N, C-alpha and C positions, 0 to 999 in steps of 0.2 A: 438479713445477717447480723448477727451480734458482734462478732468481732473478726478482724482480718488477721491480727496477730495476738496471742496470749501466752505469757510464758508464766511458770510456775516455779519460782525458788531456782531459776536457773544460776548456776555456778561453774566457775571453771578454776582449776587449780594448776600451777606449773611448782614442782618440787615442794608439795605442801604448802604453798601459798596461795589464797585465793585472791585472783585477780578480778572476778566477778564473783559477788557474794550474795545468793538468795535472791536475785533481781525478778520481781513478778511484775510485768507492765501488760497493759490491753490497749491495743491499737484498733479503733472503730472504723467502720466503712467512712471515707470521706475525709478523714483526719489527715492534716499535716502534723505529724507527731514529732515535736522537738526533742531530741534526747541531748540533754544538755549536762556537760561536764568538763571540766579541765583535762588538759592534755594528761594521758596516763591514767585517767580515772576508770578505765574499763569499757570504753564507747566500742573500741574497734574489736575488741575480743568477744562482746556480747553479740555484734553484728556478724562477726565469722561464725559464731555457734549456730544463729538462727538459719544462716545460709547454708550450713553444712560443710563449712570450710575448715572447721576443728571441732573435735569432738567435745561432747558435754560431760562434765565430770559429775555433777550433781542436776537435780530438777528435771524439767521438760517444757516443752514448747509446741504450740499447734497453729496452723494457719487455717483461715476461712471456715470457723466453727467446727473444727476437727477433721477436716477433708484429708483423704490419705495424702501423706506427706510428698510422695512423687508427683501426683498429680497437681498438688498445690504448688509446688515449686515451679510449674510450668506457666503460673499464672503471676510470677515475681520477677522483676528485673533489679539488678544492683550496679551499684558503683562502690567498689571498696579499695581504700588505700591507693587512691590516685588513677588516673585512666590510663588504661594499657592499650596503646595504640600502635599501629604501624606506622611509623614517623614518615617513611618515604612514599606514603600512600596519601590521596587526597580522602576528603572526608567522605565522598560518596564509594571510593574503594574500600575504605575502612569498614563502613556499613555493610557493603555488599559482601565482604569475606566474612563479616560476622553472621550475615543471614544464612550464608552457606555453611558455616561451621553449627549453627543451631538448627539447620534445616528449615528455615523461614523463607517464605516467599520474597524475593528482592523487590517485587514491585512496592513495598512499603516503603523503601528508601526515599524516594522523593516525598513523601509525606513527613517522613521523620525530619530530613533535612529542613524542610520549611517550618516545623514544629520548633526546632533547636536554632533557627535563625541562620542556618549555613548554606542556605541555597545558592548564594552568590559566590560562593568560594572557588568553584570551576576545580582546576586541575592543581590549585594550591596545595603543598603537601604539609601534612599535620605538623611537621618539625619547624614550620614557619609561623605556625597559628600562636597566637597570643595564647597566656595561660586560661583565660576565660573561654575562648573559642575551644581549646582542648576539653575543658570541662564540660562543655555543652555537646560538644561530640560524644564525650564518654556517657553522659545523659541520653543521647542519642542512641547509642549502644544499648543502653539497659532497656530502652523502648522496643527494641526489635522483639517481635513476637506479640506487641501490644500488651504487655502485662498490666493487671489491675492494681498491683502493689509494687512500689518502687522503695528500695532500701538504699539509701545514699549516705555514705560515709565521709564527713567533712568535705561537701562539695565546693565550698567558698574558700576553704583554707587557702591562704597566700594569694587571693585574687586582689587587684586594685578596685577602688571604689566602683569604676564603671562594670568592671566583670563581675561583682557582687549584685550589683543592680541587675545586670542580665539574668544571672541565675535566679536571683528572687523573682523577677518577673516570669521566668519560665516555670518555675515551680507552682506558682499562682496559676499560670495557665493550664498546667497539666492537673491540678485540683479541680478548676472549671470543667475540664474535659472527663471528670469522674475518677481520676487516680486517687489512690490512697497513697500517702508519702510518709516513710519514717527517715528522717534526717538526723544525724549526729553533727553536733558542732559546739565549739567553745566559743564562738562569736556570738554572744548573748544578745546584742543589740539588734542583729539582722533576724535571728529566731523569732524574737518578739514582733516583728513585722509581717510573719507569716503563718507562725505555728497556731493551730487551734486548741492542741493539748502538749504537754510536757512531761517528760519524765526527768527528774534530776537526780544525777548518779555522782557520787563521792567516793572515791577510794574502794571501788567496786559494788558499793552498796546504791540501793535505790533510796534516796532521801525523801521524795515526794513525788507524787504524779497531781498534775494541778490542770485545770481547764484555761483557755485563754480568759473567759468570762470571770472565772474565780480569781485569776491573776489581776484582772484590772480593778475588781473590788478591793483587793489588798494593797494596790499601788497607788491609791489616791493620793494627789498632791495635798499637803497639809499646809495652812497658814499659821504662822506662829506669831502670838501678840506677846511682847514683855512690856507689862505695866507695873505702876506702883501699888496698886490694889486690885490683884487677881479675882478675889471673891466678887467685889463690886462690879469690876469689868465682865466678868462671866455672865451676870445678871442682865447687863446691858447689851453684850454681843447676842445673846439668845434673844431678846426683844428687837433688835434691830437687823439680825439677819435671819429671822425667823426659821431657825434649826436648832435641835438639841444635840447635834454632833460636834459638842465642844466640851472639853475637859481642862483641867488645870494640870500642867505636869512641869515640875522644877520652876515653880511660880510664874508661869507663862500659861498664856491660852493657847490650846491646840485645836483648830478648827478643821474638821474633816473635809474641807474643800479649798478652793482658790475663791478670792472674794472680789468681786466687781465694784462694789461701792465702799471699799476700805475708807474712804474720805467721811463718808457719813458716819462709820462706826467710830473713828478717831475723833471726829467732831463732838459725838456724844459723850464720849469719855472725857474730853477736855472741859465741856460744860458740866460735867458732873465732878469736876477736880481731880480726875486720874490723869496721871501723865503716862504717856506711852513711850517707853524707852527703845523700842524696836521692833520691826515687822520684818518677816522674811519667809519664803516659801519652801518648806521641806519636801523635795520631789523624790517620794519614794518609787523609784523607778524598777522595771521589771530586772533590769541589769543588776541593780542592788540586792533585790530580792534573791536572786538566782545565787550571787556570791555569797550572801549570807547562809543559804541553805548549804551550799556546796561545803562551806566550812564546817558544817554539822557532822559531816562524814567521818 
């Protein structure tokens, strides 16, 4: 299979204003696709369009290499705009009712409860769940029917650190079980820990699609060394560090990695009469990269 989801210039307008503007993304089998953007960037509207919850203004989308849309939707599970739970029911009863509504076999409920870590909640009502438990139950409901593709809108929004870790571990577990996951979020640090591909959206427009490996290449920590003689220091650094990934910028050496033997470097410079006035690490994190890209929209 070439793709699970592909959109072509997908757009949505309200009263003549485009809130999603020509977004083209590709989600491949096995991806955890992080859809990154600020609140109000158009993430939820995009998701609602691909799930058939709101009509498309322009453009198109298709699932599973162009499979018939009705058949394709049977292979998709979703969580949009918060969990819709029956608060006076237990996790089990919520799932059993949802199975009945979808015409799915309720025998799957035990496996789903185990998968989302709610097997031991017994008769406890959903209204008494923590927010993290509610989110896990909602993801469990999205798993009814054993979908191949999960579309999750801000599943970690509002969670405490423990709840975030629980959802993160659950999503990684589902990926290991063969699920493809599309997850929108503005919590960039968490997406960095799980996503294999990213789509960055700003003001309704897709700024960039990038893989996890490409992001790591772009976000390598750099060591910055300020000296009294950058040109002479450059030659010494290349010799001592055995790398050519060094440039002079703003009268300082910018070395494209962290340095373990920094003492050897500074000693060689001292012997050569070069004064080192400062050393620091510029950590170009993925979060900083995303923020810069989102400002481009």
